[in-house]
C-alpha positions, 0 to 999 in steps of 0.5 A: 237884694243887689243881685235880684235887682241886677237880674230883674233889670237884665231881664227887663233890658233884654225884653226892651232891647231886642234890637240891640241883643239881636245885633250883638248875637249877629256880630258874634256869629259873624266873628266866629264864622270868619275866624273859624274859616281855617277849620272848614273842610274846603280850607283844609283841602285848599291848604294842600294846593294853595298854601301861600294864597291861604296864608295871605287870606288868613292874614287879611282875615286878621286885619278884618278882625281888627277892623270889625272890632272897631265897628262893633265897638262903635255899635255897642257904644251908641246902643249902650249910650241909648240905654243909659239915656233911656234909664237916666231917670231910674239912675237918678232915683237910685242915687236919691235913695242913697245908692253910691255911684260906685255901686250903681256902676258895679250894678251896670257892669254886672248887667253888662256882663250878664247880657254879654254872657247870654249873647255868647251862649246864644251866638256861639252854638248858632255859629257852630251850626252855621259853619257846619252847614256852610262846610257841608254845602261847600264840600257838596258843591265842589265835589270833595264828598261828605266822607271826608267831612270833619268837625268845624268847631274851632276853640281858638275862633271861639276864644278870639270871638269871646275875647274881642266881644268882651273887649269891645263891651268893656271899653264902651262901658268904661267910657260911658261909666266915666260920663255917667259918674260926672253927671249930677242927680238933677240932670239924671232926673230931668228929661232931655230937651226937645230939639229946637227947629232950625230955619232952613232955606228951601231954595238952598235945599232944592239946589243941594238935592239936584246936585246930589242927584247929578253926582249920583248919576255921574257915579252910576255912569262910571260904575256901569261902564267899568271905567271906575277901576281903570286906576286909583284916581278914577276909583277915588273920583267915583267913590267921592262922587257917590259919597258926596251925592248921597250926603247932598241928596239927604241934605236937600231932601228936607225941601221935599219933606217940607212940601209933603208936610205942608200938603199933608191931608187932614186927619189925626196927628197928620201934621204932627207926624210930618213935622216930626219927620221933617225934624228927624231929617233936619237933625239926622240927615248926616246919620241917614246918609251914613246909614244909607251908605252902609246899607249900600256897601252891605247890599253890594258886598252881599250881591258880589259874594252870593253872585260869585258863589252862585255863578261858580261852576266847578263841573266845567265841561270845557276843560283839559283834565291832565296835560303831560309834557314829554318835550325832554322825555321821549315820544308820546308812544312811550308816555302812553305806554308808561301810563298804561303800565301804571294802570291809569290810561283806562281813566281817560276817554281821550289821550292825545297830543297837541303841538304848539309853536313858539315864535322864537323857534321858527327862525325869523329874526324880525318878529314884528314883520313875520306876521303882518295883519294890517287889514285885520287891525284896520277892520277892528278900528273901523268896526269899533272906534273905541278899540284903540283904548283896549288895544293890548287885549284885542290886537294880534300884532307881532309874531303870534303862537301857532297851533296845529289844526288837526291836533286842536280839532281832535281835542275840541271834538273830544270836548263835544265842540264843533271842529274848525274847518280850514282850507289851504291858505286859511288861518283860524284865530284863537284867544284865551277867554281871559284876554278876549276884548270882544268875541263879537268883534273878532267874529265880525272881523273874521267874517270879512276874511281879512288877508294877512301874511305869515312868514312870507306867505299870504293867508286869509283869516276865517271861521269863528274865534276859538277859545277852548282850553288847549292844555291844563291851565298852569302849563301855558296860557296863550293870550292869542294864537293862530290855528294853522293847517297841518302842512303849513305848521309842519313847514314853518316849525320843522319839528321844533314845536313843543308837544303836550299830551292831553287827557280827558277823564272818562265822565262815565267813571265819576260823578260830580260828588266824586270828582275831586276824589277821582283827581286825588286818587289819580294824582296819588299814583302819578306823584310816585313817578317822575312824570311831569304833569299838571292836573285840573285839580290845581286849577280847581284849587285856584278857582276855589280860592277865589270863590272863598276869598270873594264870597266869604269875605264880602258876605262877612262884611255885608253882615257887619255893615248891615247890623251896624247901619240898622242898629244906628237907625233904630237907636237914633230914632228911639233916642230922638223919640225920647227927647221929644217925649214932651211933645207926646205928653202934650198930645196926651193932655190934649186927648190923643190916645195910644192908638193914634200916637202909635200910628203916628210913630209907625209912619215916622219909622217908615219914613226914617228907615225908608229914605236910606233904604230906598236910596241904597236899593236904587244904588245897589245895582250900579254899585254891585256891577261896578264891584263885579268889574273890580274884584272878580277874576276874569273867569268869574266875569264870564258869568256876570250875566248870571250874577246880575239877577242875583242883585235883584234877589239881594235887594228883595232880601234886604228889604225883608231884613229891613222890614224885620228891623222896622217891626222891632223898632216899632214894637220898642216905640209902642212900649215907650209911648205906653209909658207916656199915656198917664199924664204927669201931675203938675204941682 
């Protein structure tokens, strides 16, 4: 009989609490996906390239695991508390009929275990399927190939997911059981009292609303400017302004709700509906503000994660595939002959040298005066008054690096770019894209043909700013350099320049899906020699690591925060509706039918969910762009224009998800109202 009761209650609970069960399953999926990250193909590949970075990422994931356990515990606690309050009368009847409290708690524990097992049985297989799909999509995207795919199932991730989930459930059950055991039978049988309306000053609410809008506007302005990430203090101030503005906005919106309630048109239960909405905002404005912030964080994280993933392009046409250094190993002809002997020279469509001069080898002791670019700097300041704030990223003071013109032109021509044309007495400007303050500003200054002095000789800077990669990433990264005509370069450097041999792979011999395999096979041959080289494969690994770290972690956090926010909203509304059951019973006695009360409830839910969702969606664009400025690598920021439209798509997706949550809550609310349709008998 006991187990039949447990089974019947469990089945009924699952039907009546679809929102809670769905949240638990989603949490399990999020747990497993992030914990099984190490078993995915892309992570196995990255371990061979970025071992230290991967270890740091896994250490961060362990911290996320602990943080998420706390969040999931709070989610389970509040949802379970609602279930106990909803069934309080049922528990009181059990005790009145002779059931001991220990047996009642044992029954609840059995129901809790059964729901946990069911959630795991559903969540874990779905998680494994999702990780398989993610792994296949990722390896297809980066060009690792399906042939190297291995199963992503991780037993340790499954065990940790189950252990963490059961731990959170058990802890919440113990706390709630203690509270339930202390309640008297009378308190269980009686309904919770209705909320008592609080008096509120409309003027104060209006002032708070205006202050909230001002604080949010200031936070938005800082986020769009990118200045929020300049220091810890500015980031702190921006976050505080946003949080304070949201709280004040929801505290002050009571004033608007009051006006709407007074101006509400006539109709069935119209005034009652808006009075309920007003009470909901009055008593739950703090909850609405917190949930709105959680939804905002979730939408911003999801936009950043998906935007990073979508803007990532491993198949970059402007790249140097291989760079060999022969600075200490003989001539370029010897190196080319060595590559031909190894049978790998045929893999390259371009294989030639590029010469770069370091400042210290030219022979000038006073480096600051060796290059005088006062006219160039003056034009920068005149054309952009704010340039001084970014001087370290845009100035070319001191003695810059030099690049030989013909070498640079041969390389960019092989990449499919236009060569730079310079006459005698002219210089070109080169900047790495990671250190470019403003390409438009540089080109505008160069169009003015400023005069500069290099090693005692006067030149004119002209052309367009150049930014094509000149070597493979890790060998040397130039923040800025001068492109110098061959005769001047040879005169200044006197054969003391550094020489690199660059190679571009023949694109006709590989496709996007076999790109990584092409690199890997070629590296396997070169690794058996004493050649000093760097391939784009290592650079690709670093970029791919940033992709995984940014997209996986942010999407994971977005999922967790979204589940928590919507579960809190749904549970709080249903709990508030139960406390107001006396009002609904009064409406039934006055002749209200289920259709009218259900329509009123749906309108309340629309308002209750709509307010925090609307504020969060309005803030998502500003918060997401600010997040892009702060967490993305400089390479990814180059694609920010492509990422911003994704924010709008994310907002639409979030609205659809919220709509599904609202439908679930409306369904639960309708079932509750059905139980109130039979008027209670009064003795």
